[in-house]
SEVOMI-632865 format. One line per field, with one value per residue (C-alpha): y, x, z. Coordinates in steps of 0.05 Angstrom, whole numbers, plus 32768, in hexadecimal, padded with zeros to 4 digits. Example, Ala and Ser with C-alpha at 12.3 -4.5 7.8 and 13.67 -1.06 7.14 Angstrom:
residues 2
v: (7FA6,7FEB)
u: (80F6,8111)
w: (809C,808F)
***
This chain:
residues 144
v: (8000,803D,8077,80A7,80EE,8110,8158,8184,81CD,81F6,8232,8258,8283,8263,8287,8265,8221,822B,823E,81FD,81D5,81F7,81E3,819C,8198,819B,8180,8147,8126,8160,814E,8104,80D3,809D,80CA,80BF,80E5,810F,8124,815A,813E,8173,81B8,81CE,8211,81F7,81C2,818D,8143,8125,80E1,80C9,8093,806E,803A,7FF8,801B,8028,805E,8080,80C0,80EE,812E,8165,819D,81DA,8200,8242,825C,8222,8216,81CD,81A2,8160,8129,80F6,80B4,80A8,8066,804C,8002,7FF1,8029,8058,8096,80D9,8100,8144,8179,81B0,81EE,8202,8225,81FB,820C,823F,8261,8244,822A,81DF,81B2,8175,813C,810A,80CB,80A0,8065,8025,7FE7,7FDF,7FA1,7F63,7F84,7F6A,7F98,7F94,7FCA,7FC5,7FEB,801A,802B,805A,807D,8085,80A4,80D5,80E9,80F2,811D,814A,8155,8161,8193,81B5,81BB,81D9,820C,8221,8228,8252,827E,8287,8294,8256)
u: (8000,8025,8032,8067,8080,80B0,80C8,80F9,810F,80F8,811F,80E2,80AE,8073,8047,806A,8066,801C,800E,802E,8004,7FC5,7FD9,7FE5,7F9C,7F85,7FC2,7FDE,7FFF,8031,8048,8038,8063,802E,7FF1,7FDD,7F9C,7F6D,7F24,7F07,7EC3,7EAB,7EC1,7EB7,7EC5,7F05,7F19,7F02,7EF5,7F1F,7F28,7F6F,7F86,7FC6,7FEE,7FCA,7F86,7F81,7F4C,7F35,7F16,7F32,7F1B,7F4F,7F45,7F72,7F7A,7F9A,7F9E,7FC9,7FE9,7FD4,7FB3,7F90,7F86,7F53,7F49,7EFF,7EFE,7F45,7F44,7F78,7F7E,7F57,7F7A,7F97,7FD4,7FE4,800F,8026,8051,8076,80B5,80F1,811F,8145,8105,8108,80CB,80C3,8095,8079,8052,8031,800E,7FE2,7FC2,7FA4,7F95,7F4A,7F2B,7F35,7F6B,7FB2,7FEE,8009,803F,8084,8082,80B9,8095,8062,8099,80C1,8085,8079,80C3,80C2,8083,809D,80E0,80BE,808F,80CC,80EF,80B2,80A8,80F1,80F0,80B0,80D3,8110,80E8,8103)
w: (8000,7FE7,8015,7FFE,800B,7FDB,7FE1,7FBC,7FBF,7F84,7F6C,7F57,7F7A,7F9B,7F68,7F2E,7F4E,7F5F,7F16,7F01,7F32,7F18,7ED1,7EEA,7EFE,7EB6,7E92,7EBC,7E80,7E80,7EC6,7ED4,7EAE,7EA3,7E97,7E4F,7E4B,7E75,7E70,7E9D,7EB2,7EE4,7EF9,7F40,7F62,7F83,7F50,7F20,7F14,7EDE,7EBE,7EB1,7E82,7E92,7E6C,7E62,7E5E,7EA9,7EB0,7EEF,7F09,7F3E,7F60,7F60,7F92,7F97,7FD9,7FC6,800E,8024,7FDF,7FDF,7FAB,7FBB,7F88,7FA3,7F7E,7F6F,7F4B,7F40,7F30,7F66,7F99,7FC5,7FDF,7FCE,7FB8,7FD6,7FB4,7FE4,7FE2,8020,8037,804B,8086,805B,8044,7FFE,7FD9,7FE3,7FBC,7FE1,7FC3,7FF3,7FDD,8008,7FE4,7FFF,7FD6,7FC9,7FE8,7FBD,7F92,7F8A,7F85,7F3E,7F40,7F5C,7F9F,7F87,7F46,7F67,7F8E,7F4E,7F2B,7F65,7F65,7F1A,7F1E,7F55,7F32,7EEF,7F0F,7F2F,7EEC,7ECA,7F02,7F01,7EB5,7EBB,7EEF,7EC3,7E84,7E61)
***
């Protein structure tokens, strides 16, 4: 049952990183390595419900809610074939006052399901996603 926390300093303003996270809500395939397609199914005042397609035809819905006051974004699985749970993306300041990007994942295997992924694979995907998001925010900040 995956439970992971990955963080990295980002050499960009919190505003630039937050803009990237907002873009990630509607365009996850730009940030998540195995996201092949996305459909926005519902728009809500604070977020949306989207359907993602992953390799092998795995399709599921998730609710994405942004919390601008706390600079957090929550991705809650609605009907994933294997997992229940959520992913949290958060901006915070590290001990030196720099912008830090934190991704936390808390998934549990649904009753009757069998784990099919290597335990390190989900952690690798989260690491890849946080580092890719960092690179995009830093490039945005530098005008690249």
